[in-house]
C-alpha positions in Angstrom: 107.9 187.9 146.6 109.9 186.2 143.8 111.0 183.1 145.7 109.6 180.1 147.6 111.3 178.0 150.2 110.8 174.3 150.7 112.4 172.5 153.6 113.6 168.9 153.0 115.0 166.5 155.7 118.7 167.4 154.9 118.3 170.5 152.7 116.4 173.7 152.0 115.4 174.4 148.4 114.8 178.0 147.3 113.1 178.6 143.9 113.5 182.1 142.5 111.1 183.6 139.9 111.3 186.6 137.6 113.5 189.5 138.7 115.4 188.8 141.9 116.5 191.9 143.9 119.2 191.9 146.5 116.5 192.5 149.2 114.5 189.5 148.1 117.6 187.3 147.9 118.7 188.4 151.4 115.1 187.9 152.7 115.3 184.3 151.6 118.7 183.8 153.1 117.8 185.5 156.4 114.6 183.4 156.8 116.7 180.2 156.4 119.5 181.3 158.7 117.2 182.1 161.6 115.2 178.9 161.3 115.7 176.2 164.0 116.1 173.7 161.1 119.2 175.5 159.8 121.5 173.8 162.3 120.7 170.3 161.0 120.7 170.8 157.2 123.5 169.9 154.8 122.6 171.8 151.6 121.0 175.1 150.6 120.0 174.8 147.0 119.3 178.0 145.0 117.2 177.2 141.9 117.7 180.2 139.6 116.4 178.5 136.5 113.2 180.7 136.4 114.9 183.9 137.5 114.9 186.4 134.6 117.2 189.0 136.1 119.5 189.4 139.1 119.8 192.8 140.7 123.0 192.6 142.9 125.9 195.0 143.1 129.4 194.4 144.3 128.5 195.9 147.7 125.5 193.6 147.9 127.8 190.6 147.2 130.0 191.7 150.1 126.9 191.8 152.4 125.9 188.3 151.3 129.4 187.0 151.9 129.5 188.5 155.4 126.1 187.0 156.3 127.1 183.6 155.0 130.3 183.5 157.0 128.5 184.5 160.1 125.9 181.7 159.6 128.8 179.2 159.5 129.1 179.5 163.3 125.6 178.0 163.6 126.2 175.2 161.0 129.6 174.9 159.4 128.6 171.8 157.4 126.1 173.5 155.0 127.1 173.4 151.4 125.5 175.9 149.1 124.5 175.0 145.5 123.2 177.0 142.6 121.2 175.8 139.6 121.2 178.2 136.7 121.9 178.5 133.0 122.7 182.2 133.3 126.4 183.0 132.7 126.1 186.0 135.0 124.9 183.8 137.9 127.8 181.4 137.2 130.2 184.3 137.5 128.5 185.5 140.7 128.7 182.0 142.2 132.4 181.8 141.4 133.0 185.2 143.0 131.0 184.1 146.1 133.0 180.9 146.3 136.3 182.8 146.1 135.4 185.3 148.7 134.0 182.8 151.2 136.5 180.0 150.4 133.6 177.6 150.3 133.0 174.9 147.8 129.8 176.0 146.0 128.1 173.6 143.7 127.0 175.1 140.4 124.7 173.1 138.1 123.6 174.4 134.7 121.3 171.6 133.7 
C-alpha cells in the first residue's frame, strides 16, 4: 500500500508514497468515505509530496469525480486539499476542481 491515513479532529490526512495507482488512490478515498467520521470532518488533505508517480487516466478521473460528488450527500462541507510540487498533480487538481465545481486547495510548499 502506498498511502497512510491519519484522522484528526476536523480533518483526515492521507500521505502517499512512491508510485500511486488509481486503485490505491480510490482505496484511500473509499475507506474515508465509508468511515463514520466522514460526516463530521471539514478537510481531506492529500499529501503527494513523496509520490514519485501518479497512474491515473481520464476515465479514472471521471470515476474519482463521480465518487466525490456522491460523497457530498453525506458531508457537503468537506473541502479537499492537495499538497504537491508535481506540475502534473497541479493540473489534475485543477481538472478535478473544474469537473466537480468544488474549491480545491492546492499547496506546493
